[in-house]
C-alpha positions in Angstrom: 48.9 20.1 19.0 45.9 22.4 18.1 47.2 22.4 14.5 47.3 18.6 14.3 43.7 18.4 15.9 42.5 20.9 13.2 44.1 18.9 10.4 42.4 15.7 11.8 39.1 17.5 12.0 39.4 18.7 8.4 40.3 15.2 7.3 37.3 13.6 9.0 35.0 16.2 7.6 36.5 15.6 4.1 36.0 11.8 4.5 32.4 12.5 5.5 31.8 14.6 2.4 33.3 11.9 0.2 30.9 9.4 1.7 28.0 11.8 1.4 29.0 12.2 -2.3 29.2 8.5 -2.9 26.0 8.2 -5.0 26.6 11.3 -7.2 30.2 10.2 -7.6 28.6 7.1 -9.3 26.1 9.2 -11.3 23.2 8.4 -9.2 20.8 9.6 -6.6 18.0 8.1 -4.7 15.0 8.7 -6.9 12.0 7.9 -4.6 8.5 9.1 -5.3 8.9 12.3 -3.2 12.1 13.2 -4.9 10.8 12.4 -8.5 7.7 14.4 -7.7 10.0 17.4 -7.0 11.7 17.1 -10.4 8.2 17.2 -12.0 7.4 20.4 -9.9 10.8 21.9 -10.9 9.7 21.3 -14.5 6.5 23.3 -13.6 8.6 26.1 -12.2 10.7 26.1 -15.4 7.5 26.5 -17.5 5.5 28.9 -15.3 8.4 30.7 -13.5 6.0 31.7 -10.7 4.3 29.0 -8.5 2.6 29.7 -5.2 2.7 26.3 -3.6 5.1 23.3 -3.4 4.4 19.7 -2.7 1.3 18.5 -0.8 1.8 17.5 2.9 0.4 14.4 4.5 -2.2 16.6 6.2 -3.6 17.8 2.8 -2.1 21.3 3.1 0.8 22.3 0.8 4.3 23.1 1.6 5.7 26.4 0.1 7.7 26.3 -3.1 11.0 27.5 -1.5 12.7 24.0 -1.8 11.9 24.1 -5.5 13.3 27.5 -6.0 16.4 26.7 -4.1 17.1 23.7 -6.4 15.9 25.4 -9.5 19.4 27.1 -10.6 21.0 23.5 -10.4 18.0 22.1 -12.3 18.5 24.8 -14.9 22.2 24.5 -15.2 21.9 20.7 -15.6 18.9 20.9 -18.0 16.9 18.8 -15.6 19.6 16.3 -14.9 19.0 14.9 -11.3 22.8 14.1 -10.9 23.6 17.8 -11.3 21.0 18.7 -8.7 22.6 15.9 -6.5 25.9 17.7 -6.7 24.1 20.8 -5.6 22.9 18.9 -2.5 26.5 18.1 -1.7 27.2 21.9 -1.8 24.3 22.4 0.6 25.8 19.7 2.9 29.2 21.5 2.9 27.5 24.8 3.7 25.5 23.1 6.5 28.7 21.8 8.0 30.2 25.4 8.0 27.0 26.7 9.5 27.1 24.0 12.2 30.6 25.0 13.2 29.9 28.7 13.2 26.6 28.4 15.2 28.1 26.1 17.8 31.2 28.1 18.2 29.1 31.3 18.7 26.8 29.8 21.2 29.2 27.7 23.2 32.9 27.2 22.3 35.3 26.3 19.4 35.4 22.7 20.7 31.7 22.5 20.5 31.9 23.9 16.9 34.3 21.1 15.9 32.2 18.4 17.5 28.9 19.6 16.1 30.4 20.0 12.7 31.7 16.4 12.8 28.4 15.1 14.0 26.5 17.1 11.2 28.8 16.1 8.4 28.6 12.4 9.3 24.8 12.5 9.8 24.4 14.0 6.3 26.1 10.9 4.8 22.8 9.1 5.4 20.7 11.9 3.8 22.7 13.5 0.9 21.9 11.0 -1.7 18.2 11.8 -1.6 17.1 15.2 -0.4 13.7 16.8 -0.5 11.8 19.6 1.2 12.2 18.6 4.9 16.0 18.8 4.4 15.6 22.5 3.6 14.1 22.9 7.1 16.8 20.8 8.7 19.5 22.9 7.1 18.1 26.1 8.7 17.1 24.9 12.2 20.5 25.7 13.8 20.4 29.2 12.5 16.8 29.7 13.5 17.7 28.6 17.1 20.8 30.8 17.1 19.1 34.0 16.3 16.3 33.3 18.8 18.9 32.8 21.5 20.7 36.0 20.5 17.5 37.9 20.6 16.7 36.6 24.0 20.2 37.5 25.2 20.3 41.0 23.8 16.8 42.2 23.0 18.1 43.4 19.7 15.3 43.5 17.0 17.8 42.6 14.2 18.2 39.1 15.7 14.4 38.7 16.0 13.9 39.9 12.5 16.5 37.4 11.2 15.0 34.7 13.4 11.4 35.2 12.1 12.7 35.5 8.4 14.3 32.1 8.8 11.3 30.6 10.6 9.3 31.8 7.6 11.7 29.9 5.3 11.3 26.8 7.4 7.5 27.2 7.1 7.9 27.3 3.3 10.2 24.2 3.3 8.1 22.1 5.8 5.0 23.1 7.7 5.2 20.3 10.1 8.2 21.8 11.9 7.8 25.4 10.8 4.5 26.1 12.2 5.1 24.8 15.7 8.4 26.8 15.8 6.6 29.9 14.7 3.9 29.5 17.3 6.4 28.8 20.1 8.5 31.8 19.0 5.4 34.2 18.9 4.3 32.9 22.4 7.8 33.5 23.9 8.2 36.9 22.3 4.7 38.0 23.3 5.4 37.0 26.9 8.7 38.7 27.0 7.3 41.9 25.5 4.6 42.1 28.0 6.9 41.2 30.8 9.4 44.0 29.8 6.7 46.3 28.5 8.7 46.6 25.3 6.3 46.5 22.3 8.8 47.1 19.6 8.8 43.5 18.5 5.3 44.0 17.5 6.5 46.2 14.6 7.9 43.1 13.0 4.6 41.2 13.1 4.0 42.1 9.4 6.9 39.8 8.6 4.9 37.0 10.1 2.0 37.8 7.7 4.3 38.3 4.8 5.8 34.7 5.2 2.3 33.4 4.4 1.8 35.7 1.5 1.9 33.0 -1.2 -0.5 30.9 0.7 -3.0 33.7 1.1 -2.8 34.5 -2.6 -3.2 30.9 -3.5 -6.2 30.6 -1.2 -7.9 33.8 -2.5 -7.6 32.3 -6.1 -8.9 28.8 -5.0 -12.0 29.5 -3.1 -10.2 29.2 0.3 -9.2 25.6 -0.3 -6.3 25.8 2.3 -8.6 27.4 4.9 -11.0 24.6 4.6 -8.3 22.0 4.9 -6.8 23.8 7.9 -10.2 24.0 9.6 -10.6 20.2 9.1 -7.0 19.6 10.4 -7.8 21.7 13.6 -11.1 20.1 14.1 -11.6 17.8 17.1 -13.8 15.6 14.8 -12.4 12.7 12.8 -14.7 10.5 10.7 -17.7 12.0 12.3 -16.7 11.3 15.9 -14.8 13.3 18.6 -11.1 12.5 18.4 -9.3 11.4 21.6 -6.2 13.4 21.6 -5.0 11.5 24.8 -4.1 8.7 22.3 -1.3 10.9 20.9 0.4 11.7 24.2 2.1 8.3 24.7 3.3 8.3 21.1 4.7 11.8 21.2 6.4 11.1 24.5 8.0 8.0 23.2 9.3 9.8 20.1 10.5 12.8 22.2 12.7 10.6 24.4 13.8 7.9 21.9 13.5 9.0 18.2 16.6 11.1 17.9 19.2 9.4 15.9 22.2 10.0 18.2 23.0 6.5 17.0 21.9 6.0 13.5 21.2 2.3 14.2 19.6 1.7 17.5 19.3 -1.9 18.8 17.9 -2.1 22.3 16.7 1.5 23.0 20.2 3.0 23.1 19.0 6.3 21.8 16.5 6.4 24.8 19.3 6.0 27.3 21.5 8.5 25.4 18.6 11.1 25.5 18.2 10.5 29.2 22.0 11.0 29.6 21.7 14.3 27.6 18.8 15.5 29.8 20.8 14.9 32.9 23.7 16.8 31.6 21.6 19.6 30.6 20.2 19.7 34.1 23.7 19.8 35.5 24.8 22.6 33.1 21.8 24.6 34.1 22.5 24.0 37.8 26.1 25.2 37.2 24.6 28.3 35.5 26.4 27.6 32.2 24.6 28.6 29.0 21.3 28.6 30.8 19.5 30.6 28.1 20.6 28.3 25.4 19.6 25.2 27.3 16.2 26.6 28.4 15.5 27.7 24.8 16.4 24.3 23.6 14.0 22.6 26.0 11.3 25.0 25.2 11.4 24.4 21.4 12.1 20.7 21.6 9.5 19.8 24.2 7.1 22.4 22.8 7.3 20.9 19.3 6.1 17.6 20.6 3.4 19.2 22.7 2.0 21.1 19.9 2.2 18.1 17.6 -0.6 16.4 19.6 -3.0 18.6 17.6 -2.1 16.4 14.6 -4.6 13.5 14.6 -2.2 11.3 12.7 1.2 9.8 13.6 4.4 11.8 13.5 6.2 10.5 10.4 10.0 10.3 10.2 10.3 13.2 7.9 8.5 15.4 10.5 11.2 14.5 13.0 14.6 14.4 11.4 14.8 18.1 10.7 14.9 18.6 14.5 17.7 16.2 15.1 20.6 18.6 14.3 19.4 20.8 17.1 19.8 17.9 19.6 23.2 17.2 18.1 24.2 20.7 18.8 23.1 20.5 22.5 24.8 17.1 22.8 28.1 18.5 21.4 28.0 21.3 23.9 28.5 18.9 26.7 32.2 19.2 25.9 32.0 22.4 28.0 30.7 20.5 31.1 32.8 19.3 34.1 32.6 15.7 32.6 34.5 16.7 29.6 36.8 13.7 29.3 34.0 11.3 29.9 31.9 13.0 27.4 34.6 13.0 24.8 35.0 9.3 25.3 31.3 8.9 24.8 31.1 11.2 21.8 33.9 9.5 19.9 32.6 6.0 20.6 29.3 7.1 19.2 31.1 8.7 16.3 33.0 5.5 15.5 29.8 3.4 15.6 28.0 5.9 13.3 31.0 5.9 11.0 30.9 2.1 10.8 27.1 2.3 9.9 27.9 4.9 7.2 30.6 2.6 5.7 28.2 -0.4 5.8 25.7 1.8 4.0 28.2 2.6 1.3 29.0 -1.1 0.8 25.2 -1.8 0.6 24.9 0.9 -2.0 26.3 -1.6 -4.5 22.8 -3.3 -4.3 21.1 0.0 -4.9 23.1 2.1 -7.4 21.9 1.2 -10.9 19.9 -1.6 -9.5 17.1 -0.4 -7.2 13.8 0.7 -8.5 14.6 3.9 -6.8 17.9 4.4 -8.5 18.0 7.3 -10.9 20.9 5.6 -12.8 18.7 2.5 -13.4 15.6 4.5 -14.4 17.5 6.6 -16.8 19.2 3.5 -18.3 15.7 2.0 -18.8 14.5 5.2 -20.5 17.5 5.3 -22.7 17.0 1.7 -23.8 13.4 2.5 -24.6 14.3 5.4 -26.9 17.2 3.3 -28.4 14.8 0.6 -29.5 11.8 2.8 -30.4 10.8 4.0 -33.9 10.8 7.7 -34.7 7.4 8.2 -33.1 5.7 6.1 -30.5 3.4 6.3 -27.5 3.9 5.0 -24.0 2.1 4.5 -20.7 3.7 4.1 -17.3 2.3 1.9 -14.5 3.1 2.1 -10.8 1.3 0.6 -7.9 1.1 4.1 -6.4 -0.7 5.4 -9.5 1.6 8.5 -9.8 4.6 6.7 -11.4 6.7 9.9 -10.8 10.0 8.1 -11.0 9.8 6.4 -14.5 7.7 9.2 -16.0 10.5 11.7 -15.3 13.2 9.5 -16.5 11.4 8.9 -19.8 10.7 12.6 -20.2 14.3 13.5 -19.5 15.6 10.9 -22.0 13.2 12.3 -24.5 14.8 15.7 -24.2 18.1 14.1 -25.4 16.7 12.2 -28.3 15.5 13.2 -31.8 12.7 10.6 -31.5 9.2 11.7 -30.4 7.7 9.8 -27.6 4.1 10.7 -26.6 3.2 10.3 -22.9 0.1 8.3 -22.3 -0.8 8.1 -26.0 -1.8 5.1 -28.1 0.3 4.8 -31.3 1.1 2.1 -33.8 4.0 1.3 -31.5 3.1 1.7 -27.9 5.2 0.8 -24.8 4.0 0.0 -21.4 6.6 0.7 -18.7 5.6 -1.2 -15.6 6.9 -0.9 -12.1 6.9 -4.1 -9.9 4.3 -4.7 -7.2 5.3 -3.8 -3.7 6.9 -6.7 -1.7 4.2 -6.7 0.9 1.4 -6.9 -1.8 2.5 -9.0 -4.8 -1.0 -9.0 -6.2 -0.9 -5.3 -7.2 0.2 -6.3 -10.7 -0.5 -4.4 -14.0 -2.8 -6.8 -15.9 -6.0 -5.2 -14.7 -4.6 -1.7 -15.4 -3.6 -2.7 -18.9 -6.9 -4.4 -19.8 -9.4 -2.2 -18.0 -7.8 1.3 -18.0 -5.3 1.4 -20.9 -7.7 -0.8 -22.9 -5.1 -3.0 -24.4 -6.3 -6.6 -24.6 -3.7 -8.1 -26.9 -0.5 -9.8 -25.9 2.8 -7.8 -26.1 5.1 -8.3 -29.1 8.2 -8.3 -26.8 8.8 -7.9 -23.1 12.0 -6.7 -21.6 12.3 -7.7 -18.0 14.9 -6.2 -15.5 16.2 -7.9 -12.4 14.5 -5.6 -9.9 11.0 -6.3 -11.4 10.6 -3.5 -13.9 9.5 -4.5 -17.4 8.9 -2.8 -20.7 6.3 -4.3 -23.0 6.0 -3.4 -26.7 2.7 -3.5 -28.4 2.0 -3.1 -32.1 -1.5 -1.7 -32.2 -4.0 -1.7 -35.1 -6.2 1.3 -35.9 -9.0 -0.4 -34.1 -6.9 -0.9 -31.0 -5.8 2.8 -31.0 -9.5 4.0 -31.4 -10.4 2.4 -28.0 -10.1 5.3 -25.6 -8.2 4.7 -22.4 -9.2 5.9 -19.0 -7.8 9.4 -18.5 -7.7 9.0 -14.8 -4.7 6.7 -15.1 -2.5 9.9 -15.5 -3.1 12.2 -12.6 0.0 14.3 -13.6 1.1 16.5 -10.7 -2.5 17.4 -9.6 -1.9 15.8 -6.2 1.7 17.1 -6.0 
């Protein structure tokens, strides 16, 4: 019987990995602005080899470059091909499933390991086609939690050392979750050290400083830019007025009790009720004195994260939250060890079936995305190939996007240029010049390109030809005279990766 259950488990995980690989199996990944930006930054890593910071966060601070360096070998092997990097993401997903099983088995039981691995592999179906730096944090959170619990249970410094190293990696991946976890960890370890009069953990504090080494060097070289941004972030003043932090409390509480995607699609606050059920089951487990250290540690980090997040004067965005979800899935899966085991298994597999249905619906909907969406790498690359196919041996081009950055099409054209003998000059006027134009956003159809073309690119003539795509992209061809070329364009239209 156990053998058949293991075979069933492996088949389900294999099915989930196939679903997670659906986009790359079709030579595509989601190529949104954040992901396209990462490929420009990977190009920077390839050129400079040593970079101190990664992408900019919504607070104005910078994440570390660890996500870039993690992906760089795949980028190098694929010569910049996003699909090759996409296959590397599938390897990360597979490793995460193994990690999930081992962590859950070690903390709770083999049954918990199987359930957590199933939940993790299924959840990654929704993420594997488009990964960026918060996913690095998500992949490490179960291990961060595991080594903290092991340290608390044993007082062995090697577990604390591994815990802090991994927390440092999470900080490098994404500050929004890494910094709160680090602060919560330091507070807990300080309290325990003082309580037990054991000061050996303080010997590891240089690790904490070391994990910020790249930020410190960057700040010293840039007139303490990060320090000024951090001071502004921590300041209770916003737009010249005292900020009312009480405004954040209701939102943080709502997110704490209802945002976790136990059900991926959540009509009617089902995740709120599932979170309440989970909290009741945790209370019953603690009352029964089962895995109390694990459950108290979970509550400490989970609730503590939302409490510390009140400091952030902005809203908590989705990518601040989803790296935390696997930790909740771990605790949810552990309820298979409770007295209500049978009822829990019925609940777990009911939810699993519903989430599987959602995953399959997403796969069916991918037909409208793969090679069609403006965020489809396959589409963007096909557009760029078409441009190079029709272009003369040398040409210039400009790229327009409502967000100004235009990371997606810029990278596709650069990548296609690597594979062509023709020479395309980015943001350069030439006798043959192309304008690659993204469509306006659906909620603001007036953000069109005409003003940009006339007032910033300084091209006032009509295009010789226009190729329009069903998703709204268009490529305009201009044959410019020497006089047209001599009119300088506004250099601000190409911010490059300055804003990261």
